[in-house]
C-alpha positions in Angstrom: 120.0 131.0 199.4 116.6 130.5 197.7 116.5 130.5 194.3 114.7 133.1 192.4 113.2 133.1 189.0 112.4 136.4 187.3 109.3 135.5 185.7 105.9 133.0 186.0 106.8 131.8 182.7 110.0 130.7 183.4 109.2 129.4 187.0 106.4 127.1 185.3 109.1 125.7 182.9 111.3 124.6 185.7 108.2 122.9 187.3 107.5 120.9 184.2 104.1 122.7 183.7 104.3 125.2 181.2 106.3 125.9 177.5 105.4 126.9 174.2 104.0 123.6 173.8 102.7 122.9 177.6 103.4 119.6 179.0 100.0 118.0 180.7 98.9 115.2 183.1 101.6 113.2 185.0 104.6 115.8 185.1 102.6 118.4 186.8 101.1 115.9 189.0 104.5 114.3 190.0 106.0 118.0 191.0 103.4 119.0 193.4 105.8 121.5 194.4 104.7 125.0 196.5 106.5 128.5 195.7 106.4 131.9 196.8 104.6 134.4 194.3 106.4 137.4 194.6 105.5 141.1 193.5 107.6 143.8 194.5 109.1 141.9 196.9 105.8 141.1 198.8 104.6 137.3 198.7 100.6 136.9 197.9 99.3 135.1 201.2 96.2 134.0 202.9 95.4 135.8 206.4 93.3 133.4 208.3 90.4 131.6 206.9 88.2 133.9 206.1 86.5 134.8 202.3 88.4 138.2 202.2 91.9 137.2 203.5 94.1 137.4 200.4 96.9 139.6 201.5 100.4 140.3 200.7 103.3 140.4 203.3 106.9 140.3 203.9 108.6 137.0 204.2 111.2 136.1 206.8 111.9 132.3 207.4 114.2 132.9 210.1 111.3 134.6 212.0 108.4 133.1 210.9 106.9 129.4 212.0 106.3 126.9 209.1 102.6 127.6 209.5 102.8 131.0 208.5 105.2 130.3 205.8 102.6 127.6 204.4 100.2 130.5 204.0 102.5 132.3 201.4 103.1 129.0 199.6 101.1 128.1 196.5 101.0 124.9 194.0 100.6 125.9 190.0 97.7 123.0 189.4 95.6 121.9 186.5 97.0 123.3 183.5 94.7 123.5 180.7 95.3 124.8 176.9 91.9 126.0 175.3 91.9 128.0 172.2 96.0 128.4 172.2 95.5 130.3 175.8 97.3 128.1 178.7 95.4 128.8 182.1 96.0 127.1 185.3 95.0 127.5 189.1 96.7 128.5 192.0 96.2 126.5 195.1 97.3 127.7 198.9 99.5 125.0 200.7 97.9 125.9 204.3 94.2 125.3 203.3 94.1 123.9 199.7 92.0 126.8 198.8 92.0 127.9 195.1 92.6 131.5 194.3 89.6 132.8 193.1 88.0 136.3 192.7 84.5 137.4 191.8 84.0 139.2 188.4 83.7 142.9 189.5 85.5 146.0 188.8 87.4 145.6 192.3 87.0 142.1 192.7 86.4 140.3 196.4 88.1 137.2 197.0 86.3 133.8 196.8 88.4 131.2 198.4 86.1 128.0 199.6 85.6 126.6 196.2 87.5 126.1 193.1 84.2 126.5 190.7 83.4 130.0 192.4 84.5 133.1 190.6 87.4 133.6 188.5 89.9 131.1 189.4 92.0 130.2 186.3 94.9 132.2 185.7 97.2 133.0 182.5 100.3 134.8 182.0 100.7 138.0 179.8 104.7 138.3 179.6 105.5 138.8 183.5 101.8 139.7 184.5 99.6 137.4 186.3 96.0 137.7 185.5 92.5 136.3 186.0 91.3 134.7 183.3 87.7 135.3 181.2 86.9 132.7 179.1 85.2 134.2 175.7 86.5 137.8 176.6 89.2 140.5 176.4 88.5 141.3 180.3 91.3 140.1 182.4 92.0 140.9 186.5 95.4 142.0 187.2 96.9 142.2 190.7 98.9 145.3 191.5 101.2 145.5 194.9 103.0 148.6 196.4 103.7 149.4 199.9 102.6 146.2 201.2 98.7 146.8 200.0 97.3 144.5 198.0 94.5 145.1 195.2 92.9 143.7 192.1 91.4 145.7 189.5 89.3 144.4 186.3 91.8 145.3 183.4 94.2 147.0 185.5 97.7 147.3 184.8 99.3 144.7 187.5 102.6 144.3 189.2 105.4 141.7 187.5 105.2 138.6 189.2 108.4 136.3 189.9 108.3 132.6 191.9 111.2 131.8 194.6 111.8 128.3 195.7 111.0 128.1 199.6 113.8 126.8 202.0 114.8 123.2 201.9 116.1 122.7 205.3 113.6 125.0 207.6 114.5 123.8 211.2 111.3 122.3 212.9 110.9 122.4 216.7 108.8 120.1 218.7 105.6 121.8 218.3 105.9 122.1 214.3 106.6 118.3 213.4 102.8 117.9 214.2 101.4 120.6 212.0 101.2 122.6 215.4 101.5 119.8 217.8 104.5 117.9 219.2 102.8 114.8 219.1 103.2 113.6 215.5 103.7 110.6 213.5 106.7 110.1 211.3 105.9 108.2 207.8 108.4 106.6 205.7 108.0 105.9 202.1 108.7 102.2 202.2 109.4 99.5 204.5 112.4 99.2 206.4 113.4 97.0 209.0 114.8 98.3 212.5 112.3 101.4 211.8 111.1 102.0 215.3 109.5 105.3 214.2 106.9 103.8 211.9 103.4 103.6 212.9 104.3 105.3 216.4 102.4 108.2 218.2 105.6 110.3 219.0 106.0 112.9 221.6 108.7 115.5 221.0 110.2 118.0 223.4 112.5 120.7 222.5 116.1 120.1 224.3 117.4 123.5 225.2 121.5 123.7 225.7 122.2 127.1 225.2 124.7 126.7 222.4 123.4 128.2 219.0 125.1 125.2 217.1 122.7 123.1 219.0 119.6 124.8 218.3 116.4 122.3 217.1 117.0 119.1 218.7 114.6 117.5 220.2 113.8 114.3 222.5 111.7 111.6 221.1 109.1 109.3 223.1 106.4 106.7 222.0 102.7 108.5 223.5 101.8 106.0 226.3 104.9 104.1 226.9 106.9 106.9 228.1 108.8 105.2 231.0 110.1 101.8 232.1 108.4 99.7 234.7 111.0 101.5 237.2 109.8 104.6 236.4 112.9 105.8 234.2 112.1 107.7 231.3 112.1 105.9 228.0 113.8 107.3 224.8 114.1 106.5 221.4 118.0 106.9 220.0 120.7 105.0 218.2 122.0 102.0 219.7 125.6 100.4 219.7 124.0 97.0 218.2 124.4 97.1 214.3 123.3 95.2 211.3 126.1 93.9 209.2 126.2 95.6 205.9 128.9 94.9 203.3 131.3 98.0 202.9 129.8 99.6 205.9 132.4 102.2 207.8 131.8 104.4 211.0 128.3 104.6 212.1 126.8 103.0 209.0 124.6 100.2 210.0 123.9 101.2 213.5 120.4 100.5 214.8 117.5 102.1 216.8 116.4 101.4 220.3 114.0 102.7 223.2 116.3 103.2 226.0 117.0 105.2 229.4 119.7 108.0 229.3 122.8 107.0 230.5 126.7 108.5 230.5 129.7 106.6 230.3 130.4 104.7 233.2 132.3 101.6 234.4 129.3 99.7 233.5 128.7 101.9 230.0 131.8 102.3 228.2 130.0 104.7 226.0 127.2 107.5 227.0 124.1 107.7 225.1 122.7 111.1 225.8 123.6 112.6 222.3 122.3 109.3 220.6 118.7 110.3 221.7 118.8 113.7 220.5 117.2 114.4 217.2 117.0 117.3 214.6 114.6 117.4 211.7 114.3 120.1 208.9 111.9 120.6 206.4 111.8 121.3 202.5 108.9 123.8 202.5 108.6 122.9 198.5 107.4 119.5 199.0 107.3 119.0 202.9 109.9 116.0 202.5 111.8 116.1 205.9 115.5 115.1 206.9 115.9 113.6 210.0 119.4 113.8 212.1 120.9 112.6 215.1 123.4 114.6 217.3 125.8 111.6 217.7 126.0 108.1 217.0 128.3 105.1 217.9 131.2 104.3 215.6 130.2 100.6 215.0 132.3 99.4 212.4 135.6 100.8 214.3 138.6 99.0 216.1 137.2 100.5 219.2 133.5 101.8 220.0 133.9 105.7 220.1 131.4 108.4 219.6 131.0 110.1 215.8 129.7 113.6 216.9 128.9 116.6 214.5 125.3 115.1 213.2 124.6 111.8 211.3 121.7 111.6 209.0 119.1 109.0 209.2 119.4 106.8 205.9 118.5 103.2 204.7 120.8 100.6 203.3 120.1 97.9 200.8 120.9 94.4 201.9 119.6 92.0 199.5 116.2 92.3 199.2 115.7 94.2 202.4 116.1 97.9 203.5 117.6 98.4 206.8 117.1 101.6 208.5 120.4 103.5 210.1 122.5 106.3 209.7 125.0 107.8 208.1 128.0 110.6 208.8 127.7 113.9 206.4 129.9 115.1 203.8 131.0 118.9 204.1 128.4 119.4 201.0 125.6 117.8 203.0 125.4 114.8 201.1 125.5 111.3 203.1 128.7 109.4 203.0 126.8 105.9 202.6 123.4 104.9 202.5 120.6 106.5 200.4 117.9 108.6 201.9 114.3 107.5 202.8 111.3 109.7 201.9 109.9 111.1 205.2 106.9 113.1 206.2 105.0 113.8 209.1 101.7 114.4 209.8 99.7 115.2 213.2 99.4 112.9 215.5 96.5 112.3 218.6 97.1 115.0 221.0 96.1 114.1 224.6 92.7 115.3 225.6 90.9 115.2 228.9 88.1 112.6 229.1 85.6 114.9 230.6 85.7 117.7 228.0 85.3 121.2 228.3 84.3 122.5 232.0 85.2 123.8 235.5 88.0 121.9 237.1 90.0 121.9 239.9 94.1 121.5 239.4 96.6 120.1 241.9 100.3 120.0 241.7 101.6 116.6 242.2 105.0 117.6 241.5 107.9 116.9 243.8 108.8 120.2 246.1 107.2 122.8 248.4 104.0 122.9 246.5 103.5 119.2 246.0 99.7 118.1 246.4 98.6 121.7 246.9 95.9 123.3 244.5 96.5 126.0 242.4 94.1 129.4 242.4 96.4 131.2 240.0 99.4 131.5 237.7 101.6 134.5 237.7 104.7 135.4 236.4 105.4 131.9 235.4 104.9 130.6 238.7 101.8 129.1 240.3 100.0 130.5 243.1 98.6 127.9 245.8 96.3 127.2 248.4 98.2 127.1 252.2 98.4 124.0 253.7 95.3 121.6 253.3 92.9 124.3 252.2 90.9 123.5 249.0 88.9 124.7 246.6 85.0 124.9 246.9 81.8 124.7 244.6 80.3 128.0 245.9 83.4 129.8 245.7 85.5 130.9 242.4 89.0 130.9 244.2 90.8 127.6 243.0 88.3 126.9 240.0 89.6 126.7 236.7 87.7 126.9 233.2 89.2 124.1 231.0 88.2 124.8 227.1 89.6 122.5 224.2 90.3 123.9 220.9 91.5 121.4 218.2 93.5 119.5 220.4 95.1 122.3 222.4 94.0 123.7 225.8 93.4 127.1 227.3 92.8 126.8 231.3 91.9 130.1 233.1 91.3 130.5 236.7 88.0 132.1 237.9 89.1 134.3 240.5 92.2 136.7 238.9 92.0 135.8 235.1 95.4 134.1 234.8 95.9 131.7 232.4 98.0 128.3 233.1 98.1 127.6 229.7 96.9 129.2 226.4 96.2 126.8 223.2 98.6 124.4 224.4 98.9 120.9 224.2 98.6 118.8 227.4 100.2 115.2 227.9 99.2 112.4 230.2 101.7 111.5 232.4 102.1 107.4 232.5 101.3 105.7 235.6 99.2 108.5 237.4 96.0 108.4 237.0 94.2 111.8 235.7 97.5 113.7 235.6 99.0 115.6 233.1 101.8 117.5 232.0 100.5 121.2 231.6 103.1 124.0 231.0 106.0 123.2 233.2 104.5 121.2 235.7 102.5 117.7 236.3 98.7 118.6 237.3 95.9 116.1 238.7 92.6 117.3 237.3 89.4 116.7 238.5 86.3 118.2 237.1 83.5 119.7 239.2 79.8 120.1 238.9 80.0 123.7 238.7 76.9 125.5 236.6 78.7 128.1 234.5 75.1 129.8 234.0 75.6 130.6 237.6 77.1 134.4 237.0 76.7 134.9 240.9 78.8 132.1 242.3 80.7 133.5 245.8 77.8 135.9 246.4 74.3 135.8 247.9 72.0 136.2 244.5 68.3 135.1 245.3 66.0 134.9 242.0 64.1 137.9 241.0 61.2 136.2 242.1 62.3 135.4 245.6 63.3 138.8 246.0 59.2 139.8 245.2 58.1 136.8 247.2 60.1 136.6 249.9 61.6 138.1 253.2 64.6 137.0 254.9 65.4 136.6 258.9 69.5 137.1 259.2 71.5 136.2 262.0 75.0 136.3 262.8 77.9 133.8 263.5 80.4 135.1 265.9 83.8 133.9 267.3 83.3 135.0 270.5 83.4 132.0 273.1 79.8 131.4 274.7 77.4 133.8 272.5 75.4 131.9 270.3 74.1 133.0 266.6 72.4 136.4 267.0 69.4 137.6 265.0 69.1 140.9 263.4 66.0 143.3 264.6 65.3 146.8 265.6 64.7 148.5 268.8 63.5 152.2 268.4 65.2 152.2 264.9 68.6 151.0 266.3 70.0 147.8 264.7 70.1 145.1 267.2 71.1 141.6 267.9 69.1 138.7 269.8 68.8 135.1 270.5 65.2 135.6 270.0 64.2 138.8 268.6 63.9 139.2 265.0 62.8 141.2 262.2 62.0 140.2 258.7 64.1 142.1 256.0 63.5 142.7 252.7 66.6 143.3 249.9 66.5 145.6 247.0 68.9 145.2 244.2 70.8 148.4 243.5 73.3 147.7 241.2 75.3 144.7 239.4 79.1 144.9 239.3 81.6 141.9 237.5 84.1 141.3 239.9 85.7 138.1 238.9 85.9 135.4 236.0 87.9 133.7 233.6 87.4 136.4 231.3 89.6 135.3 228.8 87.4 132.6 228.2 84.1 134.8 228.2 83.2 134.1 231.7 81.8 136.7 234.2 81.3 136.5 237.7 79.1 139.3 239.1 78.0 140.7 242.7 74.6 142.5 243.4 74.7 145.4 245.7 71.6 145.6 248.0 70.0 148.0 250.2 68.3 146.4 253.1 65.0 147.4 254.6 62.3 146.2 256.9 59.5 143.7 254.8 56.5 145.5 256.7 58.4 148.7 258.3 59.3 151.6 256.6 63.1 152.5 256.2 66.0 151.1 255.2 69.5 150.2 257.0 71.7 153.7 257.2 74.4 154.6 259.4 74.0 155.9 262.7 76.8 158.1 263.9 80.4 156.5 262.8 80.1 153.0 263.3 76.2 152.1 264.6 73.4 151.5 262.5 69.8 152.2 262.4 66.4 152.2 260.1 66.1 155.3 258.5 63.4 156.7 256.1 65.9 159.4 254.5 67.7 158.9 251.5 71.4 157.8 253.1 70.5 153.7 252.8 73.6 151.9 252.9 74.6 149.4 250.3 75.7 145.8 251.1 77.4 142.9 249.2 77.0 139.3 250.5 80.4 137.4 250.1 79.9 133.8 250.9 82.3 132.0 253.5 85.6 131.5 251.9 85.2 128.0 253.6 82.4 127.0 251.3 79.9 127.6 254.3 76.0 129.0 253.4 77.0 131.9 255.5 77.9 135.1 254.2 80.3 138.3 255.1 77.5 141.5 255.2 80.1 144.0 253.5 79.4 147.8 252.8 80.7 149.4 249.8 84.0 150.5 251.7 85.1 147.1 252.6 83.3 147.3 256.5 81.4 144.6 257.7 78.3 144.5 260.0 79.3 143.0 263.5 77.8 143.4 266.8 78.9 144.8 270.1 78.6 141.9 272.2 78.0 144.3 275.6 75.5 146.5 274.0 73.9 144.2 271.4 73.8 146.9 268.8 75.0 146.0 265.1 78.1 148.3 264.1 80.4 148.5 261.3 83.7 146.8 261.7 86.8 145.7 260.1 86.5 142.3 261.3 84.7 139.8 259.1 81.7 138.2 260.3 78.8 135.7 258.9 75.3 136.0 258.4 73.1 133.4 257.4 69.8 134.2 255.6 66.7 132.4 256.5 64.1 132.9 253.8 60.5 133.3 254.5 57.4 133.5 252.3 55.8 136.7 252.9 52.6 136.5 255.0 48.9 136.7 253.2 46.9 139.2 254.8 43.4 139.7 254.7 41.1 142.0 253.3 38.0 143.0 254.3 35.0 145.6 253.6 34.3 148.0 256.2 31.7 146.2 258.4 30.6 144.8 261.5 32.2 141.4 262.6 32.6 138.7 265.6 36.0 138.0 266.4 36.3 135.0 268.3 38.4 131.8 269.2 37.4 128.7 271.1 33.9 130.0 271.8 35.2 133.2 273.2 35.0 136.4 271.5 36.7 139.8 271.8 35.0 142.6 273.5 35.6 146.1 275.3 35.2 146.1 279.2 33.0 148.7 279.4 34.1 149.9 283.0 37.7 149.8 282.5 37.9 150.1 278.3 40.4 146.8 278.4 39.9 144.4 275.7 38.7 140.7 277.3 37.7 137.4 276.2 33.8 136.6 276.9 30.9 134.7 276.0 27.5 136.1 276.0 25.6 136.3 279.5 29.5 136.7 281.0 29.1 138.9 284.3 30.1 142.6 284.5 30.4 144.0 288.1 26.8 145.7 287.3 25.5 144.4 284.1 26.2 141.5 281.3 28.0 140.9 278.3 25.2 141.2 275.5 25.0 140.4 272.1 26.0 144.3 270.8 29.3 143.9 273.0 30.2 141.2 270.5 29.9 143.6 267.2 33.3 145.3 266.4 33.3 147.5 263.9 36.3 146.9 261.5 37.1 149.8 259.1 39.6 149.7 256.4 42.2 152.5 256.6 45.6 152.4 254.4 47.5 149.6 252.8 51.3 149.5 253.8 53.8 147.0 252.7 51.1 145.4 250.7 48.6 144.6 253.8 45.5 146.3 254.4 45.1 147.9 257.8 42.1 148.4 260.0 40.7 150.4 262.8 38.8 147.9 265.4 36.4 149.6 267.6 33.2 149.3 269.8 30.3 151.4 270.2 28.8 150.1 273.4 29.0 153.1 275.4 30.6 155.6 273.2 33.1 155.1 270.6 36.4 153.1 271.8 39.2 151.8 269.7 41.5 149.0 270.5 44.8 150.2 271.1 48.2 148.4 271.3 49.2 147.9 275.3 52.3 145.9 276.0 49.9 144.5 279.2 46.1 145.2 279.2 45.3 143.5 282.5 43.5 145.3 285.0 46.7 144.8 287.4 50.0 146.6 286.5 48.8 148.8 283.7 50.7 151.7 283.4 49.4 155.5 283.5 50.9 156.2 280.2 48.8 153.2 279.0 45.8 154.3 280.6 46.2 157.7 279.2 46.1 156.3 275.6 42.8 154.5 276.2 41.1 157.8 276.4 42.2 158.5 273.4 39.1 160.4 271.2 38.5 158.8 267.7 39.4 161.7 265.4 42.6 161.7 267.6 43.2 158.0 267.2 42.9 158.1 263.6 45.5 161.1 263.1 48.1 160.6 265.0 51.1 159.5 263.9 52.0 155.7 264.1 48.6 155.0 265.3 48.6 152.5 268.2 44.8 151.6 266.8 46.0 150.3 263.6 45.9 146.4 263.0 46.5 143.8 260.1 44.7 140.4 259.9 47.4 138.1 259.0 46.7 134.8 257.8 47.5 131.9 259.7 48.6 128.5 257.6 46.3 126.4 259.7 43.4 128.8 259.7 42.1 131.7 260.9 43.9 135.0 261.5 46.5 136.6 263.4 45.8 140.1 265.0 49.0 142.2 264.2 49.2 145.7 265.7 51.4 147.8 263.3 52.9 150.3 266.0 54.2 147.5 267.9 55.8 145.4 264.8 57.6 148.7 263.7 59.4 149.0 267.2 60.5 145.3 266.9 58.5 144.6 270.4 55.0 142.8 270.7 53.2 143.0 267.9 50.5 140.1 268.3 47.3 139.8 270.1 47.0 136.8 272.5 45.5 135.9 275.6 46.3 135.4 279.1 43.4 134.0 281.0 40.4 136.1 279.8 42.6 139.2 279.2 44.1 140.3 275.7 47.7 140.8 275.9 50.4 141.5 273.0 52.9 138.9 272.8 56.7 138.7 271.1 55.4 135.4 269.1 51.6 134.7 267.7 50.2 132.1 269.7 46.2 132.9 269.0 44.6 132.6 265.5 41.0 134.3 265.6 37.9 133.4 263.7 36.0 136.7 261.9 32.5 136.4 261.3 30.1 139.0 259.9 27.8 140.2 262.6 25.0 142.4 263.1 25.3 146.5 263.9 24.7 147.3 267.1 22.7 150.6 267.6 25.5 152.8 268.3 27.4 151.5 265.3 24.6 152.6 263.4 24.3 156.0 264.7 28.1 156.2 263.8 27.3 155.5 260.1 25.0 158.2 259.8 27.4 160.8 261.7 28.3 164.1 259.9 31.1 163.7 257.7 34.5 165.0 258.7 37.5 166.3 256.4 41.0 166.8 258.3 44.6 166.5 257.3 47.6 164.7 258.9 51.2 164.2 257.2 50.7 165.3 253.5 47.2 163.6 253.7 43.6 164.4 253.3 41.2 162.2 255.6 37.8 162.4 255.1 35.5 160.2 257.4 31.9 158.8 256.9 31.8 159.2 253.2 32.4 155.3 252.1 31.3 155.2 248.4 31.2 158.8 247.8 33.2 160.6 245.2 36.2 162.9 246.5 37.7 165.7 244.6 40.8 167.5 245.5 41.1 171.4 244.4 43.8 173.9 244.8 42.9 177.5 245.8 42.6 178.4 242.3 40.2 176.0 241.6 42.4 173.4 239.4 41.5 169.6 239.9 44.4 167.9 241.8 42.8 164.5 242.4 39.6 162.8 242.2 38.7 159.2 243.8 35.7 157.5 245.4 36.1 156.7 249.1 36.2 153.1 249.9 36.1 153.1 253.6 34.6 155.3 256.0 38.0 156.8 257.2 39.4 157.4 253.7 42.7 159.3 252.7 44.2 160.6 250.0 48.0 162.4 249.6 48.2 166.0 248.7 50.9 168.5 248.6 51.2 171.1 251.0 49.0 174.4 251.1 45.3 175.1 251.0 43.1 172.2 249.6 39.8 172.4 248.6 37.9 169.0 249.2 34.4 168.3 247.8 32.4 165.4 249.0 29.8 164.2 246.4 26.3 164.9 247.7 27.6 167.2 250.6 29.7 170.1 250.4 33.3 171.4 250.0 35.8 172.1 252.8 38.5 174.2 253.1 41.9 172.2 255.1 45.3 173.4 255.2 48.2 170.4 254.4 51.4 170.7 256.3 
């Protein structure tokens, strides 16, 4: 039972530090003991290492660790008497911080330095008070209901001192101040001392018997096994040192040995000889070291002496020998003297590669040997099946390892479970890169994973890539004989083909945290996308229950792209409901399915498109130029002087009017027309050769100019796509949107539309033919179409839109001969600069 003193003054006298005539110097320094400072049965303590961490708390030595108790123990130090007033300092055992407070009415603790604040104390009866030199002020500590308070010139509480436990039991981890790797320091040199100077590893031994609580095994770190693989433990040996007057176990020596039981070879077992127990006097941290049993080396026959023996030393001549002695009922030893033993933290095992991402493989014997850890649930490992291994591109099987003052926290990146938290690890002798972690022997390997990549396991291009690039997407199917199929649209239906493909654009919608070793601040996210065409309006949406289509309404599906678990750079295209995008191989239609399929991304830089002012152009390739046959209205490639049936192609035939229209998806669209023999526009036909032309195509050729400019998805709109090797590719927008034959090509002398671009044209400025000059001065026309007001032949003029009340709703300058402005539905007044005001109905 702890001794209690009723006042601090009495306690100081016991410590040899304070009396009517204070004792200074060596007596104070020699005691160097720590005590509890109790007020109303609560002990003054520190909580953590913060500057404001002075608290009071209840102390229960049976339920608290040594570190917790050390924070509530104080040394009375540096006594000084000045002008008849004796003052001292209070230093905390856990941190050596000096108890000090800023000199305020309600003081704030200052624990980082002994020369700050009010750091000297004195006694007024049984009150502990902060000392203000040269004034009558003081600080008083008051405690009630576990609440701590300091008050300038306050009343304060009575203070008593209590001696802490002198035989506090240390478990394996507490031997090294929180580590089971530790060193024992002895106050002198002793022969036979196999513990001195060694890094020791302690392991708690659990027997289930209350009387055997606290016993540990001891091994030398780095020398835990014999060459044959048997564990090597330290313990008492049957060999002895001859000591005059020795009896029973006195004189037994220490040795490193494997564990064995009595047998024909060994007349005496040594299992109990290798079990140690350590207790510490919390007042001064001196250690008592015990062994569970020892051999009776001085008896007539070699027998085991059980019940606990204590490590002592014997003086033989001028030598001191480390040995053991039986313990009497009153706790004293029968023979020998007690050495001064203290412990200090050893060098904990650390991973040579430091903090980072690791793969962990169990190398213990059993069903899970050589399998990789993926999680750690309910005290048991969760492992990859069979020969499966973790990969760099997926968080499954990746563990973040973080060291903190020699202890490790290891957390998996998929389910956020910890293999260990703030625990030691131990190197396994004879096994490269293997450590005892928790209860398993684990092989560790650091891997080159970038922890800054917060989207591991899913597709996440950079923001710039999302702006600059489009993506071709092709599916990998498990169906035998079916090759990878590209995603494309046909009449807005999503399909798959080995040759057809559309360029898609990804639109990020949301970012969600889906995994990560969150215990260590690690987070892994996924981006949800909507998927649209790069040059086609609309996004992927449902078509019925399972089908997929392009839609311009607000019902776009959202997708996540999760990487193949095998580590391949392929992704499952998955909806928010957990459905996958697959293919019906019979119809080639894309559809939603429960079966996982894989898609690959082929990024492509967004193509560049030319931007021309309205003007007359000559469009040529290899000396031949684009013309319109005046007889059948079909496009052909000719040179000047080429014969027609009744005439020849002259210079005016090759001067085409290229007129800008709207800008769509970042590209300028144009109408291309010929005015020889009346204004005729170039249109999109799958085949413009004379033979085989369809009646529908021929009918389209007869479109009048006003109609061709206002019809939805006009077949006359072209873009000039920049060819990376020079020239321009003519791209028809109606065909591009339909995913069919968008590129202008040449077959013989005829102009055709092709699936893939094969011809790059030169575009040169040309002189205006008479017919086109007449077109330029033709009358201004104002029409409406699909929410747009369209003004022709007013390039450079200011266009003003007003409502029926005369309120202006838009003003812009026309930048082409075919200029459009958005307008709300209803009656709109359109005023053209220098002309007149037109009334149109916008639908």
